[in-house]
PyMOL CGO cylinders between C-alpha atoms (Angstrom):
from pymol import cmd
from pymol.cgo import CYLINDER

trace = [
    CYLINDER, 80.56, 11.58, 6.13, 78.54, 8.36, 6.28, 0.3, 1, 1, 1, 1, 1, 1,
    CYLINDER, 78.54, 8.36, 6.28, 80.47, 7.02, 9.29, 0.3, 1, 1, 1, 1, 1, 1,
    CYLINDER, 80.47, 7.02, 9.29, 79.93, 10.25, 11.22, 0.3, 1, 1, 1, 1, 1, 1,
    CYLINDER, 79.93, 10.25, 11.22, 76.22, 10.20, 10.41, 0.3, 1, 1, 1, 1, 1, 1,
    CYLINDER, 76.22, 10.20, 10.41, 75.98, 6.65, 11.73, 0.3, 1, 1, 1, 1, 1, 1,
    CYLINDER, 75.98, 6.65, 11.73, 77.83, 7.66, 14.89, 0.3, 1, 1, 1, 1, 1, 1,
    CYLINDER, 77.83, 7.66, 14.89, 75.72, 10.77, 15.36, 0.3, 1, 1, 1, 1, 1, 1,
    CYLINDER, 75.72, 10.77, 15.36, 72.57, 8.65, 15.09, 0.3, 1, 1, 1, 1, 1, 1,
    CYLINDER, 72.57, 8.65, 15.09, 73.73, 6.91, 18.26, 0.3, 1, 1, 1, 1, 1, 1,
    CYLINDER, 73.73, 6.91, 18.26, 73.29, 10.27, 20.01, 0.3, 1, 1, 1, 1, 1, 1,
    CYLINDER, 73.29, 10.27, 20.01, 69.91, 11.10, 18.44, 0.3, 1, 1, 1, 1, 1, 1,
    CYLINDER, 69.91, 11.10, 18.44, 68.00, 10.60, 21.70, 0.3, 1, 1, 1, 1, 1, 1,
    CYLINDER, 68.00, 10.60, 21.70, 70.15, 13.18, 23.46, 0.3, 1, 1, 1, 1, 1, 1,
    CYLINDER, 70.15, 13.18, 23.46, 69.49, 16.90, 23.50, 0.3, 1, 1, 1, 1, 1, 1,
    CYLINDER, 69.49, 16.90, 23.50, 72.61, 17.68, 21.46, 0.3, 1, 1, 1, 1, 1, 1,
    CYLINDER, 72.61, 17.68, 21.46, 74.31, 16.15, 18.46, 0.3, 1, 1, 1, 1, 1, 1,
    CYLINDER, 74.31, 16.15, 18.46, 77.57, 15.74, 20.33, 0.3, 1, 1, 1, 1, 1, 1,
    CYLINDER, 77.57, 15.74, 20.33, 79.82, 14.93, 17.37, 0.3, 1, 1, 1, 1, 1, 1,
    CYLINDER, 79.82, 14.93, 17.37, 78.53, 17.16, 14.58, 0.3, 1, 1, 1, 1, 1, 1,
    CYLINDER, 78.53, 17.16, 14.58, 81.59, 19.39, 14.91, 0.3, 1, 1, 1, 1, 1, 1,
    CYLINDER, 81.59, 19.39, 14.91, 84.01, 16.53, 14.17, 0.3, 1, 1, 1, 1, 1, 1,
    CYLINDER, 84.01, 16.53, 14.17, 85.46, 16.67, 10.68, 0.3, 1, 1, 1, 1, 1, 1,
    CYLINDER, 85.46, 16.67, 10.68, 85.86, 13.35, 8.94, 0.3, 1, 1, 1, 1, 1, 1,
    CYLINDER, 85.86, 13.35, 8.94, 89.46, 12.41, 8.23, 0.3, 1, 1, 1, 1, 1, 1,
    CYLINDER, 89.46, 12.41, 8.23, 90.42, 12.19, 4.56, 0.3, 1, 1, 1, 1, 1, 1,
    CYLINDER, 90.42, 12.19, 4.56, 90.39, 8.80, 2.89, 0.3, 1, 1, 1, 1, 1, 1,
    CYLINDER, 90.39, 8.80, 2.89, 93.69, 6.94, 3.12, 0.3, 1, 1, 1, 1, 1, 1,
    CYLINDER, 93.69, 6.94, 3.12, 95.23, 6.91, -0.38, 0.3, 1, 1, 1, 1, 1, 1,
    CYLINDER, 95.23, 6.91, -0.38, 96.79, 3.47, 0.15, 0.3, 1, 1, 1, 1, 1, 1,
    CYLINDER, 96.79, 3.47, 0.15, 93.51, 1.91, 1.30, 0.3, 1, 1, 1, 1, 1, 1,
    CYLINDER, 93.51, 1.91, 1.30, 91.86, 3.58, -1.70, 0.3, 1, 1, 1, 1, 1, 1,
    CYLINDER, 91.86, 3.58, -1.70, 93.77, 1.08, -3.83, 0.3, 1, 1, 1, 1, 1, 1,
    CYLINDER, 93.77, 1.08, -3.83, 92.01, -1.77, -2.03, 0.3, 1, 1, 1, 1, 1, 1,
    CYLINDER, 92.01, -1.77, -2.03, 88.63, -0.11, -2.53, 0.3, 1, 1, 1, 1, 1, 1,
    CYLINDER, 88.63, -0.11, -2.53, 89.36, 0.33, -6.23, 0.3, 1, 1, 1, 1, 1, 1,
    CYLINDER, 89.36, 0.33, -6.23, 90.45, -3.28, -6.47, 0.3, 1, 1, 1, 1, 1, 1,
    CYLINDER, 90.45, -3.28, -6.47, 87.19, -4.53, -4.99, 0.3, 1, 1, 1, 1, 1, 1,
    CYLINDER, 87.19, -4.53, -4.99, 85.03, -2.64, -7.51, 0.3, 1, 1, 1, 1, 1, 1,
    CYLINDER, 85.03, -2.64, -7.51, 87.21, -3.48, -10.55, 0.3, 1, 1, 1, 1, 1, 1,
    CYLINDER, 87.21, -3.48, -10.55, 85.57, -6.26, -12.56, 0.3, 1, 1, 1, 1, 1, 1,
    CYLINDER, 85.57, -6.26, -12.56, 88.67, -7.25, -14.57, 0.3, 1, 1, 1, 1, 1, 1,
    CYLINDER, 88.67, -7.25, -14.57, 89.22, -11.01, -13.99, 0.3, 1, 1, 1, 1, 1, 1,
    CYLINDER, 89.22, -11.01, -13.99, 92.99, -10.56, -14.35, 0.3, 1, 1, 1, 1, 1, 1,
    CYLINDER, 92.99, -10.56, -14.35, 93.34, -7.89, -11.69, 0.3, 1, 1, 1, 1, 1, 1,
    CYLINDER, 93.34, -7.89, -11.69, 96.00, -8.13, -8.98, 0.3, 1, 1, 1, 1, 1, 1,
    CYLINDER, 96.00, -8.13, -8.98, 95.78, -6.31, -5.65, 0.3, 1, 1, 1, 1, 1, 1,
    CYLINDER, 95.78, -6.31, -5.65, 99.06, -4.43, -5.14, 0.3, 1, 1, 1, 1, 1, 1,
    CYLINDER, 99.06, -4.43, -5.14, 97.72, -2.29, -2.30, 0.3, 1, 1, 1, 1, 1, 1,
    CYLINDER, 97.72, -2.29, -2.30, 97.66, -3.63, 1.23, 0.3, 1, 1, 1, 1, 1, 1,
    CYLINDER, 97.66, -3.63, 1.23, 100.16, -6.45, 1.66, 0.3, 1, 1, 1, 1, 1, 1,
    CYLINDER, 100.16, -6.45, 1.66, 98.30, -9.64, 2.56, 0.3, 1, 1, 1, 1, 1, 1,
    CYLINDER, 98.30, -9.64, 2.56, 98.55, -13.20, 1.35, 0.3, 1, 1, 1, 1, 1, 1,
    CYLINDER, 98.55, -13.20, 1.35, 95.61, -14.27, -0.82, 0.3, 1, 1, 1, 1, 1, 1,
    CYLINDER, 95.61, -14.27, -0.82, 94.09, -17.49, -2.06, 0.3, 1, 1, 1, 1, 1, 1,
    CYLINDER, 94.09, -17.49, -2.06, 93.70, -18.20, -5.77, 0.3, 1, 1, 1, 1, 1, 1,
    CYLINDER, 93.70, -18.20, -5.77, 90.22, -16.69, -5.44, 0.3, 1, 1, 1, 1, 1, 1,
    CYLINDER, 90.22, -16.69, -5.44, 91.63, -13.46, -4.01, 0.3, 1, 1, 1, 1, 1, 1,
    CYLINDER, 91.63, -13.46, -4.01, 90.38, -14.08, -0.47, 0.3, 1, 1, 1, 1, 1, 1,
    CYLINDER, 90.38, -14.08, -0.47, 92.63, -13.44, 2.55, 0.3, 1, 1, 1, 1, 1, 1,
    CYLINDER, 92.63, -13.44, 2.55, 94.76, -16.50, 3.27, 0.3, 1, 1, 1, 1, 1, 1,
    CYLINDER, 94.76, -16.50, 3.27, 95.17, -17.62, 6.87, 0.3, 1, 1, 1, 1, 1, 1,
    CYLINDER, 95.17, -17.62, 6.87, 98.13, -19.98, 7.06, 0.3, 1, 1, 1, 1, 1, 1,
    CYLINDER, 98.13, -19.98, 7.06, 97.55, -23.41, 8.62, 0.3, 1, 1, 1, 1, 1, 1,
    CYLINDER, 97.55, -23.41, 8.62, 100.21, -22.64, 11.26, 0.3, 1, 1, 1, 1, 1, 1,
    CYLINDER, 100.21, -22.64, 11.26, 98.17, -19.58, 12.33, 0.3, 1, 1, 1, 1, 1, 1,
    CYLINDER, 98.17, -19.58, 12.33, 95.00, -21.68, 12.60, 0.3, 1, 1, 1, 1, 1, 1,
    CYLINDER, 95.00, -21.68, 12.60, 96.96, -24.26, 14.64, 0.3, 1, 1, 1, 1, 1, 1,
    CYLINDER, 96.96, -24.26, 14.64, 98.29, -21.56, 16.96, 0.3, 1, 1, 1, 1, 1, 1,
    CYLINDER, 98.29, -21.56, 16.96, 94.77, -20.15, 17.42, 0.3, 1, 1, 1, 1, 1, 1,
    CYLINDER, 94.77, -20.15, 17.42, 93.47, -23.62, 18.29, 0.3, 1, 1, 1, 1, 1, 1,
    CYLINDER, 93.47, -23.62, 18.29, 96.33, -24.19, 20.75, 0.3, 1, 1, 1, 1, 1, 1,
    CYLINDER, 96.33, -24.19, 20.75, 95.65, -20.87, 22.49, 0.3, 1, 1, 1, 1, 1, 1,
    CYLINDER, 95.65, -20.87, 22.49, 91.90, -21.54, 22.56, 0.3, 1, 1, 1, 1, 1, 1,
    CYLINDER, 91.90, -21.54, 22.56, 92.44, -25.00, 24.09, 0.3, 1, 1, 1, 1, 1, 1,
    CYLINDER, 92.44, -25.00, 24.09, 94.91, -23.79, 26.74, 0.3, 1, 1, 1, 1, 1, 1,
    CYLINDER, 94.91, -23.79, 26.74, 92.73, -23.14, 29.79, 0.3, 1, 1, 1, 1, 1, 1,
    CYLINDER, 92.73, -23.14, 29.79, 95.78, -22.27, 31.89, 0.3, 1, 1, 1, 1, 1, 1,
    CYLINDER, 95.78, -22.27, 31.89, 95.88, -18.87, 30.20, 0.3, 1, 1, 1, 1, 1, 1,
    CYLINDER, 95.88, -18.87, 30.20, 94.28, -16.62, 32.77, 0.3, 1, 1, 1, 1, 1, 1,
    CYLINDER, 94.28, -16.62, 32.77, 93.57, -13.54, 30.64, 0.3, 1, 1, 1, 1, 1, 1,
    CYLINDER, 93.57, -13.54, 30.64, 94.95, -11.26, 33.37, 0.3, 1, 1, 1, 1, 1, 1,
    CYLINDER, 94.95, -11.26, 33.37, 96.36, -7.85, 32.51, 0.3, 1, 1, 1, 1, 1, 1,
    CYLINDER, 96.36, -7.85, 32.51, 99.90, -7.88, 31.20, 0.3, 1, 1, 1, 1, 1, 1,
    CYLINDER, 99.90, -7.88, 31.20, 102.66, -5.67, 32.60, 0.3, 1, 1, 1, 1, 1, 1,
    CYLINDER, 102.66, -5.67, 32.60, 102.72, -2.14, 31.18, 0.3, 1, 1, 1, 1, 1, 1,
    CYLINDER, 102.72, -2.14, 31.18, 105.33, -3.10, 28.57, 0.3, 1, 1, 1, 1, 1, 1,
    CYLINDER, 105.33, -3.10, 28.57, 103.54, -6.29, 27.52, 0.3, 1, 1, 1, 1, 1, 1,
    CYLINDER, 103.54, -6.29, 27.52, 104.34, -9.98, 27.52, 0.3, 1, 1, 1, 1, 1, 1,
    CYLINDER, 104.34, -9.98, 27.52, 108.05, -10.45, 28.16, 0.3, 1, 1, 1, 1, 1, 1,
    CYLINDER, 108.05, -10.45, 28.16, 108.31, -13.60, 26.05, 0.3, 1, 1, 1, 1, 1, 1,
    CYLINDER, 108.31, -13.60, 26.05, 106.69, -11.77, 23.16, 0.3, 1, 1, 1, 1, 1, 1,
    CYLINDER, 106.69, -11.77, 23.16, 109.08, -8.83, 23.59, 0.3, 1, 1, 1, 1, 1, 1,
    CYLINDER, 109.08, -8.83, 23.59, 112.12, -11.11, 23.66, 0.3, 1, 1, 1, 1, 1, 1,
    CYLINDER, 112.12, -11.11, 23.66, 110.81, -12.91, 20.57, 0.3, 1, 1, 1, 1, 1, 1,
    CYLINDER, 110.81, -12.91, 20.57, 110.37, -9.61, 18.76, 0.3, 1, 1, 1, 1, 1, 1,
    CYLINDER, 110.37, -9.61, 18.76, 113.97, -8.66, 19.56, 0.3, 1, 1, 1, 1, 1, 1,
    CYLINDER, 113.97, -8.66, 19.56, 115.13, -12.06, 18.33, 0.3, 1, 1, 1, 1, 1, 1,
    CYLINDER, 115.13, -12.06, 18.33, 113.27, -11.72, 15.05, 0.3, 1, 1, 1, 1, 1, 1,
    CYLINDER, 113.27, -11.72, 15.05, 114.56, -8.17, 14.50, 0.3, 1, 1, 1, 1, 1, 1,
    CYLINDER, 114.56, -8.17, 14.50, 118.19, -8.59, 15.54, 0.3, 1, 1, 1, 1, 1, 1,
    CYLINDER, 118.19, -8.59, 15.54, 118.79, -12.34, 15.22, 0.3, 1, 1, 1, 1, 1, 1,
    CYLINDER, 118.79, -12.34, 15.22, 118.31, -14.91, 17.97, 0.3, 1, 1, 1, 1, 1, 1,
    CYLINDER, 118.31, -14.91, 17.97, 122.01, -15.01, 18.82, 0.3, 1, 1, 1, 1, 1, 1,
    CYLINDER, 122.01, -15.01, 18.82, 122.59, -11.24, 18.83, 0.3, 1, 1, 1, 1, 1, 1,
    CYLINDER, 122.59, -11.24, 18.83, 124.04, -10.07, 22.15, 0.3, 1, 1, 1, 1, 1, 1,
    CYLINDER, 124.04, -10.07, 22.15, 121.54, -7.21, 22.46, 0.3, 1, 1, 1, 1, 1, 1,
    CYLINDER, 121.54, -7.21, 22.46, 118.53, -9.54, 22.48, 0.3, 1, 1, 1, 1, 1, 1,
    CYLINDER, 118.53, -9.54, 22.48, 119.30, -10.28, 26.14, 0.3, 1, 1, 1, 1, 1, 1,
    CYLINDER, 119.30, -10.28, 26.14, 121.70, -7.49, 27.16, 0.3, 1, 1, 1, 1, 1, 1,
    CYLINDER, 121.70, -7.49, 27.16, 119.14, -4.82, 28.08, 0.3, 1, 1, 1, 1, 1, 1,
    CYLINDER, 119.14, -4.82, 28.08, 120.61, -2.44, 25.49, 0.3, 1, 1, 1, 1, 1, 1,
    CYLINDER, 120.61, -2.44, 25.49, 117.54, -2.76, 23.25, 0.3, 1, 1, 1, 1, 1, 1,
    CYLINDER, 117.54, -2.76, 23.25, 114.16, -1.93, 24.76, 0.3, 1, 1, 1, 1, 1, 1,
    CYLINDER, 114.16, -1.93, 24.76, 110.93, -3.40, 23.48, 0.3, 1, 1, 1, 1, 1, 1,
    CYLINDER, 110.93, -3.40, 23.48, 107.31, -3.06, 24.46, 0.3, 1, 1, 1, 1, 1, 1,
    CYLINDER, 107.31, -3.06, 24.46, 104.16, -4.68, 23.17, 0.3, 1, 1, 1, 1, 1, 1,
    CYLINDER, 104.16, -4.68, 23.17, 101.50, -2.36, 21.80, 0.3, 1, 1, 1, 1, 1, 1,
    CYLINDER, 101.50, -2.36, 21.80, 98.02, -2.66, 20.44, 0.3, 1, 1, 1, 1, 1, 1,
    CYLINDER, 98.02, -2.66, 20.44, 98.37, -2.35, 16.66, 0.3, 1, 1, 1, 1, 1, 1,
    CYLINDER, 98.37, -2.35, 16.66, 100.82, -0.52, 14.44, 0.3, 1, 1, 1, 1, 1, 1,
    CYLINDER, 100.82, -0.52, 14.44, 99.09, 2.81, 14.99, 0.3, 1, 1, 1, 1, 1, 1,
    CYLINDER, 99.09, 2.81, 14.99, 99.21, 2.21, 18.75, 0.3, 1, 1, 1, 1, 1, 1,
    CYLINDER, 99.21, 2.21, 18.75, 102.94, 1.58, 18.44, 0.3, 1, 1, 1, 1, 1, 1,
    CYLINDER, 102.94, 1.58, 18.44, 103.41, 4.85, 16.56, 0.3, 1, 1, 1, 1, 1, 1,
    CYLINDER, 103.41, 4.85, 16.56, 101.56, 6.75, 19.26, 0.3, 1, 1, 1, 1, 1, 1,
    CYLINDER, 101.56, 6.75, 19.26, 103.60, 5.14, 22.06, 0.3, 1, 1, 1, 1, 1, 1,
    CYLINDER, 103.60, 5.14, 22.06, 106.92, 5.88, 20.35, 0.3, 1, 1, 1, 1, 1, 1,
    CYLINDER, 106.92, 5.88, 20.35, 105.72, 9.37, 19.42, 0.3, 1, 1, 1, 1, 1, 1,
    CYLINDER, 105.72, 9.37, 19.42, 104.82, 10.21, 23.00, 0.3, 1, 1, 1, 1, 1, 1,
    CYLINDER, 104.82, 10.21, 23.00, 108.09, 8.71, 24.24, 0.3, 1, 1, 1, 1, 1, 1,
    CYLINDER, 108.09, 8.71, 24.24, 110.17, 10.75, 21.79, 0.3, 1, 1, 1, 1, 1, 1,
    CYLINDER, 110.17, 10.75, 21.79, 108.23, 13.93, 22.52, 0.3, 1, 1, 1, 1, 1, 1,
    CYLINDER, 108.23, 13.93, 22.52, 108.95, 13.51, 26.22, 0.3, 1, 1, 1, 1, 1, 1,
    CYLINDER, 108.95, 13.51, 26.22, 112.53, 12.25, 26.13, 0.3, 1, 1, 1, 1, 1, 1,
    CYLINDER, 112.53, 12.25, 26.13, 114.20, 13.19, 22.82, 0.3, 1, 1, 1, 1, 1, 1,
    CYLINDER, 114.20, 13.19, 22.82, 113.54, 16.55, 21.22, 0.3, 1, 1, 1, 1, 1, 1,
    CYLINDER, 113.54, 16.55, 21.22, 114.47, 15.91, 17.60, 0.3, 1, 1, 1, 1, 1, 1,
    CYLINDER, 114.47, 15.91, 17.60, 112.76, 15.74, 14.22, 0.3, 1, 1, 1, 1, 1, 1,
    CYLINDER, 112.76, 15.74, 14.22, 111.20, 12.46, 13.15, 0.3, 1, 1, 1, 1, 1, 1,
    CYLINDER, 111.20, 12.46, 13.15, 111.51, 11.44, 9.53, 0.3, 1, 1, 1, 1, 1, 1,
    CYLINDER, 111.51, 11.44, 9.53, 108.60, 9.70, 7.86, 0.3, 1, 1, 1, 1, 1, 1,
    CYLINDER, 108.60, 9.70, 7.86, 108.73, 8.11, 4.43, 0.3, 1, 1, 1, 1, 1, 1,
    CYLINDER, 108.73, 8.11, 4.43, 106.87, 9.75, 1.56, 0.3, 1, 1, 1, 1, 1, 1,
    CYLINDER, 106.87, 9.75, 1.56, 104.56, 8.13, 0.68, 0.3, 1, 1, 1, 1, 1, 1,
    CYLINDER, 104.56, 8.13, 0.68, 103.43, 6.58, 3.95, 0.3, 1, 1, 1, 1, 1, 1,
    CYLINDER, 103.43, 6.58, 3.95, 100.13, 5.55, 5.51, 0.3, 1, 1, 1, 1, 1, 1,
    CYLINDER, 100.13, 5.55, 5.51, 97.72, 8.43, 5.93, 0.3, 1, 1, 1, 1, 1, 1,
    CYLINDER, 97.72, 8.43, 5.93, 97.70, 8.28, 9.72, 0.3, 1, 1, 1, 1, 1, 1,
    CYLINDER, 97.70, 8.28, 9.72, 101.49, 8.30, 10.31, 0.3, 1, 1, 1, 1, 1, 1,
    CYLINDER, 101.49, 8.30, 10.31, 102.07, 12.04, 9.92, 0.3, 1, 1, 1, 1, 1, 1,
    CYLINDER, 102.07, 12.04, 9.92, 98.97, 12.88, 11.95, 0.3, 1, 1, 1, 1, 1, 1,
    CYLINDER, 98.97, 12.88, 11.95, 99.88, 10.57, 14.84, 0.3, 1, 1, 1, 1, 1, 1,
    CYLINDER, 99.88, 10.57, 14.84, 103.35, 12.07, 15.13, 0.3, 1, 1, 1, 1, 1, 1,
    CYLINDER, 103.35, 12.07, 15.13, 102.04, 15.64, 14.73, 0.3, 1, 1, 1, 1, 1, 1,
    CYLINDER, 102.04, 15.64, 14.73, 99.53, 15.03, 17.55, 0.3, 1, 1, 1, 1, 1, 1,
    CYLINDER, 99.53, 15.03, 17.55, 102.54, 14.09, 19.70, 0.3, 1, 1, 1, 1, 1, 1,
    CYLINDER, 102.54, 14.09, 19.70, 103.98, 17.55, 18.91, 0.3, 1, 1, 1, 1, 1, 1,
    CYLINDER, 103.98, 17.55, 18.91, 106.89, 16.11, 16.98, 0.3, 1, 1, 1, 1, 1, 1,
    CYLINDER, 106.89, 16.11, 16.98, 108.62, 17.95, 14.15, 0.3, 1, 1, 1, 1, 1, 1,
    CYLINDER, 108.62, 17.95, 14.15, 107.56, 15.62, 11.31, 0.3, 1, 1, 1, 1, 1, 1,
    CYLINDER, 107.56, 15.62, 11.31, 109.76, 15.68, 8.23, 0.3, 1, 1, 1, 1, 1, 1,
    CYLINDER, 109.76, 15.68, 8.23, 109.50, 13.63, 5.08, 0.3, 1, 1, 1, 1, 1, 1,
    CYLINDER, 109.50, 13.63, 5.08, 112.01, 11.70, 3.04, 0.3, 1, 1, 1, 1, 1, 1,
    CYLINDER, 112.01, 11.70, 3.04, 111.31, 10.24, -0.38, 0.3, 1, 1, 1, 1, 1, 1,
    CYLINDER, 111.31, 10.24, -0.38, 112.02, 6.56, -0.94, 0.3, 1, 1, 1, 1, 1, 1,
    CYLINDER, 112.02, 6.56, -0.94, 109.82, 5.93, -3.93, 0.3, 1, 1, 1, 1, 1, 1,
    CYLINDER, 109.82, 5.93, -3.93, 109.80, 7.66, -7.28, 0.3, 1, 1, 1, 1, 1, 1,
    CYLINDER, 109.80, 7.66, -7.28, 106.31, 7.48, -8.77, 0.3, 1, 1, 1, 1, 1, 1,
]
cmd.load_cgo(trace, "trace")
């Protein structure tokens, strides 16, 4: 409720509280593990929640190769920051196909496999959900457990969301 109160305060000068009717989404059970980890004072704790590399002090680790790539991009003034095509950067898309299927796989270049660049994992789910809703009327199977937003994103695309279990608690 705190986040909605903060957002509603942005509208306090207006005649109506425009977002008071919005219900806050439930807490994500997977991210709850990270929250619990942060408040746990045990010096021997290990974060098994969100998958991220950590330093010995438990801080997020940014690999030197990532820092080098950031510096290279920052220093490259030939990058014009123009809008990309609707399906994203073609070199990125080809690279994604190569990583997924293998660089020498025939379908990386054949046109048989389609790829598009999206903004974030949730953005990708929404794009594929809308695509499937429009072009392929069939159930979509989502792992159980999964991230809290996955079922909602697909349901908002009017897909028949079904679960399959891959983990026995």
